[in-house]
GUTIZA-172857 format. One record per residue (C-alpha): residue number from 1; residue in one letter; x, y, z. Coordinates in nm, 4 decimals. Example, Ala and Ser with C-alpha at 12.3 -4.5 7.8 and 13.67 -1.06 7.14 Angstrom:
{1; "A"; {1.2300; -0.4500; 0.7800}}
{2; "S"; {1.3670; -0.1060; 0.7140}}
This chain:
{1; "M"; {4.0232; -4.1995; -5.8597}}
{2; "S"; {3.9504; -4.1503; -5.4885}}
{3; "T"; {4.2383; -4.0924; -5.2521}}
{4; "P"; {4.2690; -4.2971; -4.9333}}
{5; "A"; {4.1264; -4.1361; -4.6198}}
{6; "Q"; {4.3799; -3.9590; -4.4017}}
{7; "Y"; {4.2181; -4.1067; -4.0903}}
{8; "L"; {4.0720; -4.4531; -4.0412}}
{9; "L"; {3.7967; -4.3031; -3.8235}}
{10; "E"; {3.6869; -3.9416; -3.8169}}
{11; "T"; {3.3851; -3.7644; -3.6712}}
{12; "Q"; {3.2639; -3.4211; -3.7709}}
{13; "N"; {3.0514; -3.2149; -3.5295}}
{14; "L"; {2.9087; -3.5371; -3.3859}}
{15; "E"; {2.6160; -3.4963; -3.1480}}
{16; "L"; {2.3982; -3.7216; -2.9357}}
{17; "A"; {2.1162; -3.5261; -2.7763}}
{18; "Y"; {1.8440; -3.6322; -2.5352}}
{19; "G"; {1.6143; -3.3323; -2.5518}}
{20; "A"; {1.8116; -3.0314; -2.4321}}
{21; "F"; {2.0916; -3.2487; -2.2890}}
{22; "H"; {2.3868; -3.3222; -2.5187}}
{23; "A"; {2.5746; -3.6343; -2.4095}}
{24; "V"; {2.8027; -3.5809; -2.7116}}
{25; "N"; {2.8320; -3.2190; -2.8159}}
{26; "G"; {3.0084; -3.1352; -3.1413}}
{27; "V"; {3.2928; -3.3889; -3.1246}}
{28; "N"; {3.5600; -3.3872; -3.3965}}
{29; "L"; {3.7612; -3.7043; -3.3341}}
{30; "K"; {4.0442; -3.8166; -3.5632}}
{31; "V"; {4.1930; -4.1657; -3.5278}}
{32; "E"; {4.4945; -4.2546; -3.7403}}
{33; "A"; {4.5341; -4.6100; -3.8687}}
{34; "G"; {4.7870; -4.8214; -3.6808}}
{35; "T"; {4.7705; -4.6268; -3.3549}}
{36; "I"; {4.6506; -4.6934; -3.0014}}
{37; "H"; {4.4213; -4.3977; -2.9311}}
{38; "T"; {4.2738; -4.3601; -2.5827}}
{39; "I"; {3.9745; -4.1548; -2.4692}}
{40; "I"; {3.9806; -4.0394; -2.1078}}
{41; "G"; {3.7764; -3.8042; -1.8926}}
{42; "P"; {3.5804; -3.7847; -1.5683}}
{43; "N"; {3.2560; -3.9754; -1.5153}}
{44; "G"; {2.9796; -3.8246; -1.7262}}
{45; "A"; {3.2240; -3.6769; -1.9785}}
{46; "G"; {3.0507; -3.8541; -2.2685}}
{47; "K"; {3.3095; -4.1248; -2.3429}}
{48; "T"; {3.0739; -4.4240; -2.3543}}
{49; "S"; {2.8039; -4.2198; -2.5304}}
{50; "L"; {3.0618; -4.1412; -2.7991}}
{51; "F"; {3.1422; -4.5133; -2.8314}}
{52; "H"; {2.7701; -4.5902; -2.8629}}
{53; "C"; {2.7467; -4.3447; -3.1539}}
{54; "L"; {3.0556; -4.4832; -3.3254}}
{55; "T"; {2.9348; -4.8435; -3.3100}}
{56; "G"; {2.5708; -4.7732; -3.3889}}
{57; "E"; {2.4361; -4.8711; -3.0460}}
{58; "R"; {2.2836; -4.5207; -3.0409}}
{59; "Q"; {2.1832; -4.3168; -3.3434}}
{60; "A"; {2.3741; -3.9875; -3.3422}}
{61; "T"; {2.1431; -3.6882; -3.3742}}
{62; "A"; {2.3795; -3.4755; -3.5863}}
{63; "G"; {2.7163; -3.4772; -3.7584}}
{64; "A"; {2.9122; -3.7368; -3.9539}}
{65; "I"; {3.1114; -4.0524; -3.8772}}
{66; "R"; {3.3603; -4.1483; -4.1463}}
{67; "F"; {3.5233; -4.4920; -4.1477}}
{68; "N"; {3.7773; -4.5397; -4.4261}}
{69; "G"; {3.6354; -4.2213; -4.5777}}
{70; "Q"; {3.2757; -4.3528; -4.5885}}
{71; "N"; {3.0055; -4.1775; -4.3876}}
{72; "I"; {2.8515; -4.4576; -4.1794}}
{73; "I"; {2.6270; -4.2519; -3.9529}}
{74; "K"; {2.3118; -4.4162; -4.0940}}
{75; "K"; {2.4534; -4.7707; -4.0919}}
{76; "P"; {2.3182; -5.0105; -3.8278}}
{77; "A"; {2.5563; -5.1689; -3.5778}}
{78; "H"; {2.5879; -5.4994; -3.7677}}
{79; "G"; {2.6678; -5.3092; -4.0868}}
{80; "R"; {2.9573; -5.1352; -3.9147}}
{81; "V"; {3.0930; -5.4691; -3.7935}}
{82; "G"; {3.0863; -5.5856; -4.1542}}
{83; "L"; {3.3038; -5.2886; -4.2510}}
{84; "G"; {3.5719; -5.3841; -3.9977}}
{85; "M"; {3.4735; -5.2402; -3.6571}}
{86; "A"; {3.4610; -5.4514; -3.3410}}
{87; "R"; {3.3822; -5.3579; -2.9833}}
{88; "S"; {3.4126; -5.5038; -2.6361}}
{89; "F"; {3.1922; -5.3722; -2.3568}}
{90; "Q"; {3.2395; -5.2652; -1.9941}}
{91; "L"; {3.0383; -5.5697; -1.8851}}
{92; "T"; {3.1444; -5.9113; -2.0079}}
{93; "S"; {2.9141; -6.0672; -2.2691}}
{94; "L"; {3.0443; -6.4221; -2.2889}}
{95; "F"; {2.8615; -6.7527; -2.3312}}
{96; "Q"; {2.9169; -6.8555; -1.9708}}
{97; "N"; {2.8200; -7.2220; -2.0178}}
{98; "L"; {3.0394; -7.2814; -2.3230}}
{99; "S"; {3.4123; -7.3508; -2.3244}}
{100; "V"; {3.6692; -7.0814; -2.3886}}
{101; "R"; {3.7490; -7.2368; -2.7278}}
{102; "E"; {3.3821; -7.2582; -2.8247}}
{103; "N"; {3.3287; -6.8909; -2.7363}}
{104; "L"; {3.6121; -6.8005; -2.9709}}
{105; "R"; {3.4892; -7.0363; -3.2443}}
{106; "L"; {3.1437; -6.8756; -3.2364}}
{107; "A"; {3.3006; -6.5308; -3.2543}}
{108; "A"; {3.5016; -6.6390; -3.5601}}
{109; "Q"; {3.1872; -6.7870; -3.7159}}
{110; "G"; {3.0106; -6.4547; -3.6619}}
{111; "R"; {3.2402; -6.3005; -3.9258}}
{112; "D"; {3.0267; -6.4752; -4.1888}}
{113; "G"; {2.7214; -6.2608; -4.1153}}
{114; "L"; {2.3956; -6.4327; -4.2091}}
{115; "G"; {2.6015; -6.7179; -4.3525}}
{116; "A"; {2.6897; -6.8085; -3.9937}}
{117; "L"; {2.3329; -6.9406; -3.9580}}
{118; "N"; {2.3760; -7.1919; -4.2413}}
{119; "F"; {2.3977; -7.5204; -4.0505}}
{120; "W"; {2.4672; -7.7224; -4.3693}}
{121; "R"; {2.8009; -7.5600; -4.4394}}
{122; "H"; {3.1004; -7.7705; -4.5320}}
{123; "V"; {3.3072; -7.9093; -4.2436}}
{124; "D"; {3.6080; -7.7124; -4.3729}}
{125; "S"; {3.4297; -7.3938; -4.2720}}
{126; "R"; {3.4061; -7.5159; -3.9119}}
{127; "R"; {3.7723; -7.6174; -3.9259}}
{128; "E"; {3.8649; -7.2671; -4.0391}}
{129; "H"; {3.6779; -7.1159; -3.7451}}
{130; "L"; {3.8513; -7.3530; -3.5025}}
{131; "E"; {4.1890; -7.2571; -3.6478}}
{132; "V"; {4.1121; -6.8904; -3.5812}}
{133; "A"; {3.9999; -6.9806; -3.2282}}
{134; "D"; {4.3217; -7.1704; -3.1604}}
{135; "Q"; {4.5366; -6.8862; -3.2935}}
{136; "V"; {4.3579; -6.6386; -3.0667}}
{137; "L"; {4.3810; -6.8785; -2.7697}}
{138; "E"; {4.7571; -6.8793; -2.8073}}
{139; "R"; {4.7714; -6.5041; -2.8343}}
{140; "L"; {4.5622; -6.4678; -2.5182}}
{141; "Q"; {4.7802; -6.7208; -2.3343}}
{142; "L"; {4.4640; -6.9213; -2.2596}}
{143; "T"; {4.5472; -7.2413; -2.4501}}
{144; "A"; {4.5676; -7.4372; -2.1242}}
{145; "R"; {4.2127; -7.3230; -2.0408}}
{146; "A"; {4.0660; -7.4007; -2.3853}}
{147; "Q"; {3.8102; -7.6525; -2.2531}}
{148; "T"; {3.7269; -7.4580; -1.9363}}
{149; "L"; {3.3774; -7.3103; -1.9223}}
{150; "A"; {3.3963; -6.9341; -1.9684}}
{151; "G"; {3.1951; -6.8850; -1.6501}}
{152; "E"; {3.4662; -7.0636; -1.4494}}
{153; "L"; {3.7411; -6.8198; -1.5518}}
{154; "S"; {3.8540; -6.5426; -1.3200}}
{155; "H"; {3.7087; -6.1993; -1.3949}}
{156; "G"; {4.0410; -6.0892; -1.5426}}
{157; "Q"; {4.0567; -6.3922; -1.7715}}
{158; "Q"; {3.6983; -6.3281; -1.8811}}
{159; "R"; {3.7916; -5.9733; -1.9817}}
{160; "V"; {4.0890; -6.1069; -2.1771}}
{161; "L"; {3.8648; -6.3653; -2.3478}}
{162; "E"; {3.6160; -6.0953; -2.4453}}
{163; "V"; {3.8916; -5.8951; -2.6148}}
{164; "G"; {3.9907; -6.2176; -2.7901}}
{165; "M"; {3.6363; -6.2621; -2.9188}}
{166; "S"; {3.6515; -5.9085; -3.0603}}
{167; "I"; {3.9621; -5.9844; -3.2656}}
{168; "C"; {3.8203; -6.3107; -3.4063}}
{169; "S"; {3.6423; -6.1002; -3.6681}}
{170; "K"; {3.9832; -5.9622; -3.7749}}
{171; "P"; {3.8689; -5.5998; -3.7490}}
{172; "Q"; {4.0560; -5.2965; -3.8759}}
{173; "L"; {3.9372; -5.0985; -3.5723}}
{174; "L"; {3.9173; -5.2588; -3.2286}}
{175; "M"; {3.7175; -5.0578; -2.9743}}
{176; "L"; {3.7651; -5.1444; -2.6072}}
{177; "D"; {3.5428; -4.9934; -2.3380}}
{178; "E"; {3.7358; -4.9886; -2.0075}}
{179; "P"; {3.9073; -5.3254; -2.0638}}
{180; "T"; {4.0708; -5.3293; -1.7182}}
{181; "S"; {3.7501; -5.2429; -1.5290}}
{182; "G"; {3.7170; -5.4618; -1.2211}}
{183; "M"; {4.0408; -5.6481; -1.2866}}
{184; "G"; {4.2712; -5.7519; -1.0042}}
{185; "I"; {4.6187; -5.6077; -0.9787}}
{186; "D"; {4.7760; -5.9307; -1.1083}}
{187; "D"; {4.5626; -5.9364; -1.4253}}
{188; "I"; {4.6147; -5.5737; -1.5306}}
{189; "P"; {4.9686; -5.6239; -1.6703}}
{190; "I"; {4.8398; -5.9150; -1.8848}}
{191; "M"; {4.5660; -5.6979; -2.0353}}
{192; "T"; {4.8068; -5.4069; -2.0824}}
{193; "Q"; {5.0517; -5.6267; -2.2702}}
{194; "L"; {4.7688; -5.7737; -2.4784}}
{195; "I"; {4.6419; -5.4301; -2.5873}}
{196; "S"; {4.9947; -5.3169; -2.6671}}
{197; "D"; {5.0468; -5.6331; -2.8722}}
{198; "L"; {4.7144; -5.5903; -3.0560}}
{199; "G"; {4.8206; -5.2384; -3.1497}}
{200; "R"; {5.0712; -5.3921; -3.3929}}
{201; "D"; {4.7949; -5.5502; -3.6043}}
{202; "H"; {4.4915; -5.3315; -3.5416}}
{203; "T"; {4.3994; -4.9713; -3.4845}}
{204; "V"; {4.2864; -4.9655; -3.1205}}
{205; "L"; {4.0476; -4.7074; -2.9761}}
{206; "L"; {3.9865; -4.7486; -2.6057}}
{207; "I"; {3.8273; -4.5869; -2.3061}}
{208; "E"; {4.0428; -4.6388; -1.9992}}
{209; "H"; {4.0501; -4.4975; -1.6462}}
{210; "N"; {4.3881; -4.6362; -1.5374}}
{211; "M"; {4.6183; -4.3449; -1.6148}}
{212; "S"; {4.9423; -4.5429; -1.5861}}
{213; "I"; {4.8158; -4.7773; -1.8600}}
{214; "V"; {4.6953; -4.4850; -2.0722}}
{215; "M"; {5.0273; -4.3051; -2.0571}}
{216; "S"; {5.2334; -4.6189; -2.1222}}
{217; "I"; {5.0586; -4.7620; -2.4315}}
{218; "S"; {4.8837; -4.4720; -2.6094}}
{219; "Q"; {5.0212; -4.2878; -2.9094}}
{220; "R"; {4.7340; -4.0407; -2.8931}}
{221; "I"; {4.4982; -3.9352; -2.6143}}
{222; "T"; {4.1665; -3.7499; -2.6345}}
{223; "V"; {4.0410; -3.5897; -2.3132}}
{224; "M"; {3.6644; -3.5359; -2.2935}}
{225; "S"; {3.4661; -3.3129; -2.0606}}
{226; "H"; {3.0915; -3.2363; -2.0695}}
{227; "G"; {3.0446; -3.4145; -2.4025}}
{228; "Q"; {3.3205; -3.2237; -2.5777}}
{229; "I"; {3.6883; -3.2700; -2.6556}}
{230; "L"; {3.8931; -3.0708; -2.4062}}
{231; "V"; {4.2441; -3.1643; -2.5204}}
{232; "E"; {4.3944; -3.4023; -2.7750}}
{233; "G"; {4.7584; -3.4939; -2.8246}}
{234; "T"; {5.0462; -3.7180; -2.7257}}
{235; "P"; {5.0746; -3.8462; -2.3677}}
{236; "D"; {5.3351; -3.5786; -2.2915}}
{237; "V"; {5.1123; -3.3008; -2.4235}}
{238; "V"; {4.8108; -3.4261; -2.2283}}
{239; "R"; {5.0072; -3.4809; -1.9083}}
{240; "A"; {5.1370; -3.1219; -1.9164}}
{241; "D"; {4.8061; -2.9531; -1.9971}}
{242; "E"; {4.6687; -2.7358; -1.7188}}
{243; "R"; {4.3067; -2.7895; -1.8271}}
{244; "V"; {4.3484; -3.1656; -1.7898}}
{245; "R"; {4.4809; -3.1314; -1.4375}}
{246; "V"; {4.1865; -2.9104; -1.3434}}
{247; "A"; {3.9056; -3.0990; -1.5230}}
{248; "Y"; {4.0269; -3.4563; -1.4955}}
{249; "L"; {4.2682; -3.4781; -1.2061}}
{250; "G"; {4.0754; -3.2336; -0.9883}}
{251; "E"; {4.3738; -3.0094; -0.9180}}
{252; "A"; {4.3213; -2.6447; -0.8430}}
{253; "A"; {4.4006; -2.3945; -1.1152}}
């Protein structure tokens, strides 16, 4: 009988090479289930390239990616979603001309894979998707904007909606790529609280540049530099590390 994996997500010597250039260079990442795990690092450190490998947007050139103990490195992106991975992107990818509720309903419908394209499905199936949408609306505090077109929301509300669409598939692992990017100062606390709240039901892996958010909500932090892991540990460990101050914060040694 197989034993459960120690980590929900684990990479082993993961690489993404473009010729002689290694955007990801031998990364051994370990993400425990039920944690909020944040990846930080300067621009060009390889954070988004790592995310691309994990989600199947790019095919890693070497190494292994284990999700629930299964090596998924050859699985296409949609196959990884089917296993319980979901991702939001730096740029919003909403249906701008559909309502907030309809965006969420379509995201919930997407859980059904190819079955989502069956237009002759029973009305109860649509009702189930709407129930998921309404539950997520409440969680996002967007119920009052349910019938608003997504394109009419503020940028901050659009980012919140996109995270909501990610959780409609009820993933085990929620991957967020710079969720507060471009958000106004008033919207950032809403997103921070949302991520913290989602961490109770999902394992959350995020890339984030706002260090106050990182330090306040993360249980574990991975610092990347030049495609490699520089430091990994608790916020206190990372904050105190001299290499982080030099490589990431730009302080003199």
